[in-house]
DRENTOR-693957 format. One record per atom (N, C-alpha, C): residue in three letters; x, y, z. Coordinates in pm, whole numbers, padded with zeros to 5 digits, always signed. Example, Ala and Ser with C-alpha at 12.3 -4.5 7.8 and 13.67 -1.06 7.14 Angstrom:
2
ALA+01319-00569+00780/ALA+01230-00450+00780/ALA+01320-00330+00780/SER+01285-00225+00708/SER+01367-00106+00714/SER+01290+00003+00787/
REM end
This chain:
117
VAL-00030+03426+16867/VAL+00060+03389+16758/VAL+00129+03515+16707/GLN+00260+03507+16697/GLN+00337+03621+16645/GLN+00420+03577+16526/LEU+00425+03661+16426/LEU+00509+03637+16309/LEU+00609+03750+16299/VAL+00736+03715+16298/VAL+00842+03816+16290/VAL+00917+03796+16160/GLU+00915+03901+16078/GLU+00978+03895+15946/GLU+01111+03969+15948/SER+01197+03929+15857/SER+01324+03999+15839/SER+01371+03979+15696/GLY+01463+04066+15654/GLY+01530+04046+15526/GLY+01490+04139+15414/GLY+01393+04226+15434/GLY+01357+04319+15329/GLY+01466+04422+15307/GLY+01447+04505+15205/GLY+01544+04610+15179/GLY+01536+04658+15036/MET+01644+04725+14996/MET+01651+04781+14863/MET+01763+04714+14785/VAL+01736+04683+14660/VAL+01835+04615+14577/VAL+01817+04660+14432/GLN+01921+04651+14356/GLN+01911+04684+14214/GLN+01851+04570+14135/SER+01796+04603+14021/SER+01739+04501+13933/SER+01843+04393+13904/GLY+01799+04268+13914/GLY+01888+04154+13896/GLY+01950+04104+14025/GLY+01931+04177+14132/GLY+01987+04138+14260/GLY+01903+04035+14333/SER+01946+04005+14455/SER+01879+03901+14536/SER+01852+03951+14677/LEU+01748+03898+14735/LEU+01716+03919+14875/LEU+01658+03790+14930/ARG+01672+03773+15060/ARG+01616+03656+15127/ARG+01530+03704+15242/LEU+01404+03669+15238/LEU+01312+03702+15347/LEU+01297+03581+15439/SER+01283+03610+15567/SER+01260+03504+15665/SER+01146+03544+15756/CYS+01077+03445+15805/CYS+00964+03469+15897/CYS+00957+03354+15996/THR+00951+03389+16124/THR+00941+03288+16229/THR+00812+03308+16305/ALA+00738+03200+16321/ALA+00612+03202+16395/ALA+00638+03153+16538/SER+00575+03221+16634/SER+00589+03180+16774/SER+00454+03190+16842/GLY+00445+03127+16958/GLY+00319+03123+17032/GLY+00250+02989+17011/ALA+00118+02992+17002/ALA+00040+02868+16986/ALA+00042+02823+16841/VAL+00156+02766+16798/VAL+00174+02733+16657/VAL+00201+02585+16639/ASN+00129+02501+16712/ASN+00153+02358+16700/ASN+00060+02290+16599/SER-00006+02369+16514/SER-00096+02310+16414/SER-00085+02385+16282/ILE+00038+02412+16239/ILE+00056+02487+16115/ILE+00024+02399+15995/GLU-00069+02446+15913/GLU-00104+02375+15791/GLU-00017+02423+15674/ALA+00010+02552+15672/ALA+00088+02608+15562/ALA+00151+02739+15605/MET+00261+02775+15539/MET+00326+02905+15557/MET+00361+02959+15420/GLY+00361+03090+15410/GLY+00394+03146+15279/GLY+00410+03295+15282/TRP+00406+03353+15162/TRP+00428+03496+15146/TRP+00327+03555+15047/TYR+00278+03671+15084/TYR+00197+03754+14997/TYR+00271+03885+14976/ARG+00227+03962+14879/ARG+00282+04096+14860/ARG+00173+04192+14817/GLN+00199+04319+14844/GLN+00100+04420+14814/GLN+00168+04550+14775/VAL+00116+04611+14670/VAL+00160+04745+14631/VAL+00045+04840+14655/PRO+00074+04967+14677/PRO-00034+05064+14705/PRO-00139+05064+14595/GLY-00265+05061+14637/GLY-00375+05068+14543/GLY-00416+04935+14483/LYS-00345+04828+14520/LYS-00378+04696+14467/LYS-00404+04598+14581/GLN-00472+04490+14544/GLN-00500+04386+14644/GLN-00374+04309+14678/ARG-00373+04257+14798/ARG-00264+04170+14838/ARG-00272+04042+14754/GLU-00156+03997+14706/GLU-00155+03881+14619/GLU-00058+03775+14670/LEU-00095+03651+14644/LEU-00011+03539+14684/LEU+00117+03537+14601/VAL+00227+03507+14669/VAL+00355+03489+14601/VAL+00396+03342+14603/ALA+00398+03285+14722/ALA+00442+03146+14736/ALA+00389+03089+14866/VAL+00363+02960+14867/VAL+00315+02893+14987/VAL+00371+02751+14990/GLU+00401+02705+15109/GLU+00445+02567+15127/GLU+00363+02505+15239/ARG+00300+02394+15210/ARG+00223+02322+15310/ARG+00315+02239+15398/THR+00272+02214+15518/THR+00351+02131+15608/THR+00375+01994+15548/ALA+00280+01946+15468/ALA+00297+01816+15403/ALA+00406+01817+15298/GLY+00451+01938+15258/GLY+00566+01947+15168/GLY+00539+02005+15031/THR+00413+02014+14992/THR+00384+02068+14859/THR+00407+02218+14857/ARG+00453+02267+14744/ARG+00484+02408+14726/ARG+00411+02464+14605/HIS+00380+02591+14616/HIS+00318+02660+14504/HIS+00376+02800+14494/LEU+00420+02836+14374/LEU+00466+02971+14347/LEU+00386+03025+14228/VAL+00353+03151+14233/VAL+00278+03208+14121/VAL+00369+03221+14000/ASP+00308+03224+13883/ASP+00385+03224+13759/ASP+00484+03340+13751/ALA+00447+03454+13806/ALA+00532+03573+13795/ALA+00667+03556+13862/VAL+00680+03461+13954/VAL+00806+03446+14027/VAL+00871+03310+14005/LYS+00805+03222+13933/LYS+00862+03089+13909/LYS+00997+03101+13837/GLY+01092+03021+13883/GLY+01225+03026+13824/GLY+01314+03132+13885/ARG+01257+03222+13965/ARG+01335+03328+14028/ARG+01329+03320+14180/PHE+01214+03285+14234/PHE+01195+03278+14378/PHE+01188+03133+14423/THR+01233+03109+14545/THR+01225+02976+14605/THR+01171+02990+14747/ILE+01074+02906+14780/ILE+01023+02904+14917/ILE+01074+02779+14986/SER+01109+02795+15114/SER+01154+02680+15191/SER+01112+02698+15335/ARG+01103+02587+15405/ARG+01060+02592+15545/ARG+01152+02509+15633/ASP+01161+02552+15757/ASP+01223+02473+15862/ASP+01112+02446+15962/ASN+01048+02331+15951/ASN+00931+02302+16034/ASN+00967+02297+16183/ALA+01084+02251+16214/ALA+01125+02242+16355/ALA+01135+02380+16419/LYS+01163+02483+16336/LYS+01178+02619+16388/LYS+01061+02708+16351/ASN+00957+02649+16289/ASN+00840+02727+16247/ASN+00881+02850+16165/THR+00972+02826+16075/THR+01028+02935+15995/THR+01005+02908+15847/VAL+00980+03015+15774/VAL+00967+03007+15630/VAL+01058+03113+15568/HIS+01123+03075+15458/HIS+01213+03165+15387/HIS+01163+03185+15245/LEU+01195+03302+15191/LEU+01168+03329+15051/LEU+01297+03382+14990/GLN+01362+03300+14910/GLN+01482+03343+14839/GLN+01440+03404+14707/MET+01475+03531+14690/MET+01433+03604+14571/MET+01556+03640+14489/ASN+01566+03581+14371/ASN+01677+03607+14280/ASN+01625+03677+14155/SER+01717+03735+14079/SER+01681+03803+13954/SER+01564+03898+13975/LEU+01573+03977+14079/LEU+01464+04067+14113/LEU+01441+04171+14005/LYS+01315+04207+13989/LYS+01274+04305+13889/LYS+01204+04422+13960/PRO+01201+04539+13898/PRO+01131+04652+13961/PRO+00985+04619+13993/GLU+00922+04535+13913/GLU+00782+04500+13941/GLU+00766+04409+14062/ASP+00875+04362+14119/ASP+00868+04287+14245/ASP+00860+04380+14366/THR+00876+04508+14343/THR+00869+04604+14453/THR+00732+04599+14518/ALA+00730+04578+14649/ALA+00605+04565+14723/ALA+00638+04550+14871/VAL+00533+04553+14951/VAL+00546+04509+15090/VAL+00513+04360+15092/TYR+00604+04282+15147/TYR+00588+04138+15153/TYR+00541+04098+15293/TYR+00435+04017+15296/TYR+00375+03974+15422/TYR+00390+03824+15439/CYS+00438+03786+15555/CYS+00440+03646+15592/CYS+00299+03602+15628/TRP+00267+03480+15597/TRP+00131+03427+15617/TRP+00141+03286+15671/VAL+00060+03258+15773/VAL+00056+03126+15833/VAL-00089+03083+15847/LEU-00116+02961+15810/LEU-00250+02904+15827/LEU-00245+02799+15937/LEU-00320+02826+16046/LEU-00327+02731+16156/LEU-00460+02655+16152/LEU-00458+02532+16202/LEU-00579+02450+16206/LEU-00646+02452+16342/MET-00571+02486+16447/MET-00628+02485+16581/MET-00589+02611+16656/PRO-00675+02659+16745/PRO-00806+02604+16778/PRO-00910+02625+16668/ASP-00887+02720+16581/ASP-00974+02742+16465/ASP-00887+02753+16341/THR-00943+02715+16230/THR-00872+02731+16104/THR-00876+02877+16063/ARG-00758+02942+16070/ARG-00754+03083+16035/ARG-00613+03123+16000/PRO-00601+03229+15920/PRO-00469+03278+15883/PRO-00418+03382+15981/TYR-00287+03394+15988/TYR-00220+03498+16065/TYR-00122+03568+15970/TRP-00100+03698+15999/TRP-00016+03778+15911/TRP+00099+03843+15988/GLY+00211+03856+15920/GLY+00321+03934+15974/GLY+00295+04082+15951/GLN+00388+04164+16000/GLN+00370+04309+15992/GLN+00406+04365+15855/GLY+00475+04284+15775/GLY+00514+04329+15642/GLY+00655+04381+15639/THR+00724+04354+15530/THR+00859+04406+15511/THR+00871+04459+15369/GLN+00928+04577+15357/GLN+00937+04643+15227/GLN+01051+04586+15144/VAL+01020+04556+15019/VAL+01120+04517+14920/VAL+01112+04617+14806/THR+01223+04682+14779/THR+01229+04781+14672/THR+01338+04743+14574/VAL+01300+04732+14448/VAL+01395+04696+14342/VAL+01406+04813+14246/SER+01525+04868+14236/SER+01547+04983+14149/SER+01598+04938+14013/SER+01562+05014+13912/SER+01603+04976+13775/SER+01739+05036+13741/
REM end
């Protein structure tokens, strides 16, 4: 299973970025896809997740600013980030939960998002 991310970069406060992640390989049992983020010295934290069944969850810190969406036919997940703040600066990781052959998560390589004030 491979996860390829794109869309990170640097933007000023109040700006927007769109992250994308495509899963390939043995990905015919995706339960959920989403995004985590991590800053140096802190634990990786959930940002947003969307289950294949359609339910979505975004953490309070990004509600109203970020939107998660999926294209199930293309095994792709997007994270539209608007009204970015300096505290959104982090490495963003794509995350996929597969059910087969074993229930386990897979991670992308990470993409840097930097928001300047």
